[in-house]
N, C-alpha and C positions, 0 to 999 in steps of 0.2 A: 305423218304419211298414212294414207288410207290403205287398209288391207281388206281385200274382199275374197271370200271363199265360195267357189261354185259348188252348190250342194250336190251336183251330179257326181262329185268325187267320191261321195259315200256310196252311191249306187254302184259305181265302177269297182270300188273296194270290195263290196259284198259279192259282186259277180266274180271277181278274181279269187276271192276267198272260197267260194263255193266250187270253183273249178280248180282249186288247189294251186293257184298261181300267185297268191298274195305276196310271197317272198320276193319274186322277181318284180312285181308291181311296186312294192315298197322300195326296192333298190333303185328302180327307174325314177320314182318320184324324188328320192333323196338326191340323186345326181342331176335330175332336172332342176332342182333347187340350186345346186352348186353351179350348174350351167348358167342359171339366171343371175346368180351372184357375180358371175364374170361380167355380165352386161352392166350390173349395178356398179361394180368397182370401176369399170371403164368409164361409165357416165360421170361418176363423181370425180375421177381424175381429170376428166375433160371439162370440169366446171359446171356440169348440169345437176339439177336437183331432182331427186326421185319424187314423183307425185303420188304413186300408188302401186300396190302389188296385187295382182289377181292370181289366186291359186285355182288352177283348173284341173280337170280329170287327168290330163296327160302332160302337165307341166305348169310352169309359173311364168307370168308375164309382168314386166316392170315398165311403167310409164314415167316419162320425164317431163318436167315443166320447161317452158320456153324452148320448145323443140321445133322451131320454125325452119323454113327453107335455108336460112343462112348457116345452119348446122349440118348440112348434108354430109360433108366429109367426116364429121364427128359421128353421125348416124351410122356410116359404113364401118367405122372402127368399133363402135359399140355392138353392132350386129355380128361382127367377126369375133368378138371377145368370148361369146358363149361357146361356140364350137372349138375355139382355141383352148379353153379350159378343159373340155372333154379330151382333146388331143393330148394335152399335158398329162392328164390322169391316166390315159391309156399307156403312154410311154413310161410313166412311173410304175404303173401296175405290171407291165411286162418286165421291166428292169428288176423290180422287187418281188416278183412272183406272187402278186396278189391273186385273190380268188378270180376264177374265170368269169363269174357272173358280173363282177365289178368292171372288168375290162370290156366284156361284150356289151354291157349296158351303156357304157360311155361311147363305145363305137356306134351303137344304135342311135343314141341321143344326138351325137355329133352329125352323123350322116343324115338322120331324119330331118334335123333342123337346116341342113344345107340344101334340101330339096328346094328348087327355085319356085316355090308356091307361096304366094303372099297370104298370110303375114308371117310365115316361117322366116328364119334368119336368111336363108338362101334367096327367098323372094324379096326380102327387104334390101339385101345387098345389091341384087340385080336392078331393082327399081331405082335405088339411089344413084347407082352408076349411070343409068339411062337419064335420070333427072339432071345429072351434072352435064351431060352432053346435049340434052334437049330442053325440056321444061316439065313442070309438074303435070300438066294435062296429058302429055304424050307418055310420061312414065306411068301415070295411073292407068291409062288405056292399055299399055303393054302388059302391066302386071295383072290387070283384069282378064285379058284374053288368055295369057299364058297359064294363069291359075285354073281357069275353067277347062282348058285343054288338058292340063296335067292331071286334074282330079278325075277326069274321065279315063285317061290312060291308067292311072293308079288303081281305079276301080276295076278295070278289066284285068289288070295284072294280079290284083289282090284276090279277085274271084277265082282265078285259076290257082293261085297259091293256097287259098283256103281249102280247095278241093283235095289238095295233097297233104297240107299240114294239119288242117282241121283244128285251128287254134282260135278260140273266141277273142283273143287279144287283137288279132288282125281285123276282125269285124268291128270291134270297138274303136280302134285307131282310125279305120276308114270312115266310120260314122262321125267321129270327132273332126276329121279333116273336112268332111262335107259341111258340118256346122260352121267351121271357120270360113270356108269359101262362101257359103250362103250369106253369112254376116258381112263379109267384105264386099260382096256383090251389092248389098243394100247400101253400104257406105259409098261405094263407087258411083252408083246411080244418083245418090244425093249430091256428091261432089260435082258430077257432070251437070246437074241442074243448076248448081251454084255457078259453075264456070259459064254456063249459057246465060244466066241472068246477068252476070258481070259483063259479059261480052255485049249483050243487048243494051246495057246501061251506057257502055262506052260508045256504042254506035249513036245512041240518042244524044250524048254530049257533043259528038262530032257534028 
């Protein structure tokens, strides 16, 4: 299985260290890994094989092999597994009086990933549900439009929040989300070109 580390993680770690927030950043990264292990275990239990792990500045991403459209229901379950793990940790933490930072970190990771912005878990779940009801092209289009609307709304809300909180972490998270959306926009445009080419080929055959 391929493991790839985004070197930006070290830049972010230095920034959080200099701003004296390295402890909370470390806790977030540890439980982001636990969150992703939830996806991994769910995928393995559903018979899928992990292809690679990407360690990024604000989390970890696991890719599975043979992840075609016939596995949409499994994709939904796998996407839900991560936030479910964080929810279980929060419940256990409250019941056993764990440190507040652990509880709040898991609440933050769970809620953050449930934002319906693709490729976060919430965006994936919504996209796959729409794909079950329509088709891949319609689901891709919906995810693309919603993600671009949400990132603009989040930017406005975050800018207001930064004025009051003045936390560098909010700026970095917002920048990270913009990078994700821009990357997905490029993938979306490529997929749309492929859809168009396939449609044109079908017309020629007819």
